[in-house]
Phi, psi and omega in degrees: 000147181275344182248142176268117180295343181275350178289156175302156181298318180297325178291320179295321178296319180296317180295319177299321179297320178295317180299315180296318178298319181295319179295321179294316179297322181291329178290322181293330181284348181284135180284330178226154183259104178270180181295324179291324179292324180293322178294322178297320180294318180296323177294323180295320178298315179298321178297319180296322178296320178295322180294321180293321179295316180294325179298318178294321178295323180294316179299317181296318180296322180295320180296314179298320180295318178296321179295317178297318178298323180291316180295321181295314178297322178295317179296316180298318180296319178297319179298318179296318178295319178297316179295324180291334179277351180291149176272003179239153177283137184228138175211144178239120177255128179241125183055038177079006181233148180294126179262308177204159179203163176266175185296321181298320177295319182290324186264010183298313178246101187302327185286351179235007185295330181288345180264346180275084180232159175307137183100353180285131179292148185289320178297321179295324181297314180293327177295317180296317180298316181296329183265004181289146179289338179275352182276130180257304182193171176209159178280000179205136182292155183295323180296327178290330176296315179300318181292322180294321178295322180293324179288327182263023185297324186262345183257355174072020180287151183263129174255125187236141179213140176264128179239147180248131176252171179300160179064030175058048176251142185230136178227150172252117180262119179245127181234140180214139175274112180277341173204184181295335186250340188251139177229129178251133179238129179243138177244117181243124180284127180236025183300313181296322180294316181295317180296318178296316177299323180294319179294318179295323179294317179294322178297317181295322178296318179296318179298316179298322179296317178296319181297312182295324180294320179293318176298316182300317183286334185256012177292147181287340178262153174278127183238138175213135180250144181236146180282177176295337178271013177064043176242148179294131178255302178209155181205164178254171184295327181296326178298316178293324182293319179298319181275350181072033182249149177273167179295333179288330181284328185247105182241157175296140179094354180289130177295154180298321181298322178294322177294324177291320178297321180294318180292322177293321180294331181268004177073023180275336176227157179266165183296321181291331175296321179295327179292335180283344185298320179297321177296320179297318181298317179294321178294323179293319181293324184281320183258340182089353179207162183211135177229117180220151173237124185230159175248130182267179184295338180273018180058039173253160180246125182239139171265123180250118178242124180235138178226136181283141180263161182300329184275007179101344177282189180209158180244134180244133175242126179249135178222128180278110184244027183302311182294319177296320181294317178297320178297317180297318179298317179297318179295322178297318178297318178295321179296319179297316178298316180294324177298320177297316178299316179296324180298315179295319179295321177298318178299319179296317180295323180298317180295317178297320180296320178297318178296319178295322179297322180293319178295316179296325178295321177296319177294320179298318180295319178296319179295318178296322179293319180295315179298321179295321180294313179299315179297321177298317178298315182296315180295323179295313182295321179292318182285329183267007183301321181295313182292330180285322185281333181303305182295324179296320179297314179297319180295320180296319179297317180291320179297316179299321178294316181293327178297318181292324181291321186259023185301323184253024179241175179288344181279353186296318180297319179295320179294326177294319178295320178295322177295320176297318179298318179291326177298318178295318177297321180294320179297315180297319181293319177300321179294317180296318178292322179296315180297315180297323179290320178291335177275344185289340178060030175288150183301328184258025177304308176235146179227086183292142177199182180285124185234136177277119179291331179299315180295316182296312183294323178294321178294319178296318178298319178297324182284321191259352182299318182291322180296316180296322181294320181293330180267000180065042175245133180279121179250115180241143175229125179276121183303144178218123183262012184280161174246143178233161178265105184199177172270123186297324183290308184284335171293314179298316181297322181294310181295321179299317179296322178295319180291318179299316178298316181299317181292318183297320185259019175250127182291156178304141184093350180278187185219143172237128183236131177240127180201178182231152174233144177263129177226088181066237177267018179245151173238128180249114177268130184235142176240111180261145173212162179250037187278205186286341179079170183227132179294156183298322181293340181260351187293331181279328188263357181289346179272001177275154180296142174056035179238135178226155179292162182293333183269009180277131180297150179292139181087018182267017177125176183266354180077034181258340187298311182290333176295320176298316181298314182297313178300316181294318182293325179293320178292326182274353182076021178272150179264118181254132181214162180219141173232130185204155176218125180305133178084353181247315181141184185222157174227115174259131184234141174237115180262125187230156175286142177290137181252165179285139181292129181237097182247031184288340182221143181290149177231138180282070182300320184269020182284097181248163180301135180270171179295139182292346180276350181287130185271142175265080184275069184220159174270116184246126175261117181253125180240108183212127183275345178274123184297317181296314180294319179298316181296312182295320180294318181297315181294321180295316180294319179294324178293331179278359176102007183271156170263120193249136169249104185265117183230144178262356182205170179294317182299316180297320179296321180296321179296319176302314182295320179295322181293315184279341174073021179206157179284152176285169177284331182200154178242128171249116186227138172284147181284315186266104177255182182281157172059044176063012177281150180230160180292325178298317179295323180294316180296317179299317181295318180293319177297324178291320181293316183278350184054038182218141179277082184288130174300145186215146176232126178264124181246117188210159171267356179281121184253013186291147180290330180294322177296316179300316179298319178298319180291322180301318182297340181248017178058050179239120176288150182237129172234138181267149178277150353285142187287139172274111184296330179294341178262329184292317184299309178293330180294320179299314182295320183291319182297324181285320183283329184277107181232112176290159181304314179229140181206138174249156183297336185275350185291149180248110181241103183290138176224137181233133178242128185304140177093341181220161176279118180230162180227000000 
């Protein structure tokens, strides 16, 4: 390029003009105008047009620049004029140097005003202010202001400082960083505000002084202040009044020793009290305070309170507490007299307490003996239940066999009476065992779970239907398919006891009705009868042991059945109630929580006593270590038509099975065998040998829930001793006939038979 773009525009225009002129002259010298000359001329014309356009742009830019310069000067002049009219000093520092300021800011300190010019550094400005002869003080040094501004450069915080000038002039200097490079400083005169606040403060102090003086003079205590040189400074009239001194006697500047001499001369203090003053002074100096109570010569009591003052002096407060001291002394005397009386009364109470303690100790020993006796009885009944039930079980089996044998003989009536007598003994023994178990407080005494009322009621009906029929009492049960939350054994025992009582105390031709009612989330089982009824005065106590109503005939039982019901319901949380009217009948009700329906396993709900003529044509393996029970069971089963394998141990039972070479149809086993052997172990072993899930029934006196759960897991039904033969016979038949399509030995299939605990 022929032109340098970095040259000024006017120089570029001049160069372009020279080039155009040279081109024009060269064109004129040509004799003919060829194409190249024409193109050169055309280029020159275009170049000239560009030069003219740039010239116009340059002129327009120059005009705008001049206009901007004029506006800037005009704005700056207006700003300076505005700043000059401000009542506050104003300065703008840019990049740490003074850019502009008004006259008030510049003339604030006359001795440095000639140095406050644009270009002055900000740190230098604060140094000049701090060194000015007109500067008196500030609440912050000037160097700290500069440092604070530097720290707040980016957050825009305002730094403020109050400065004092000569002749009691005051200014507030406020500085703020408006950007990273600019700092604005304002000077506001606050002289009038400071002076006004000072006057108000002095006025307030004067008023407070008058107020304190009035309070000081009217205090109820005598007050006197002493200087560090132990001279009187000021006191109130009450102080002179307490000491009995006139205002002429007690003057400011009086030494403490002179005051003490005056008081001793007037008999206000004793000689030994004066000797204590030195000790008091040392105590006051060491601790800073002193509290003493003294008696003066006029038989008065004074409280002396002294506190050390910051300047080394001390303040003394005197208070006449003579009346208070006398009152306190009188109260102390009364307290001493009362204490003596209380001491004598306390000694009497101690003697009575010792006598009472001896009586309580005797009662405690008697109670322990009674509890030990009850506990021994409970443990005996619980531990001996197996031994007690074994002979009764054997006797029932033998009696049942003898009844069948003597059915058509003269001995049949006697055997029926014998069977009834044993039934009563069995019922009484069950009640005693139930009471002992409910009193034992063992963890597994009751085991609440979901219980089917249909199964329980069907079992009770099966047990008691024959008894009711023999007495000519109509026994009706309304079917109920509900489930309740209860213990199956004690719920069955409770309902059975209520039904037995209802049948027992209902005359022939009467009726007993058992049914359930729904009440929200509750199920109420009721036993109605048309019996002799219970008087109102006897309705609360019929649930006590060995208690019967007054209208009960003699020999109607021991009165334990309802006691078992009451104890079981209290442990299970059931509500037991009775409504009765003598000569009309009674209604016993048990209110229970509704339970979740559990239909996971079939139950022989309709399992009722079968005809006595029906034959048990099955092979039954009986495992029982008691010879009498084994003999009675064997005879009863053989009489029912069964083929019996009677074994006293697991090993003997295994030998029988090995000999016959086939599994039995069912196993009846006692739980407690000899040599720590159990019926569950025997059943498991026989099932393993035969590779067959042989139906099994465990017959035991053990009522624990853990045993029942263990049997359930292995599909073994449980019946408690003494066995109800009317329930055992149909259960045997049902266990043999009921065969699910697939079954493992470990499956748990609960089965319940009314009247006994079954699984």
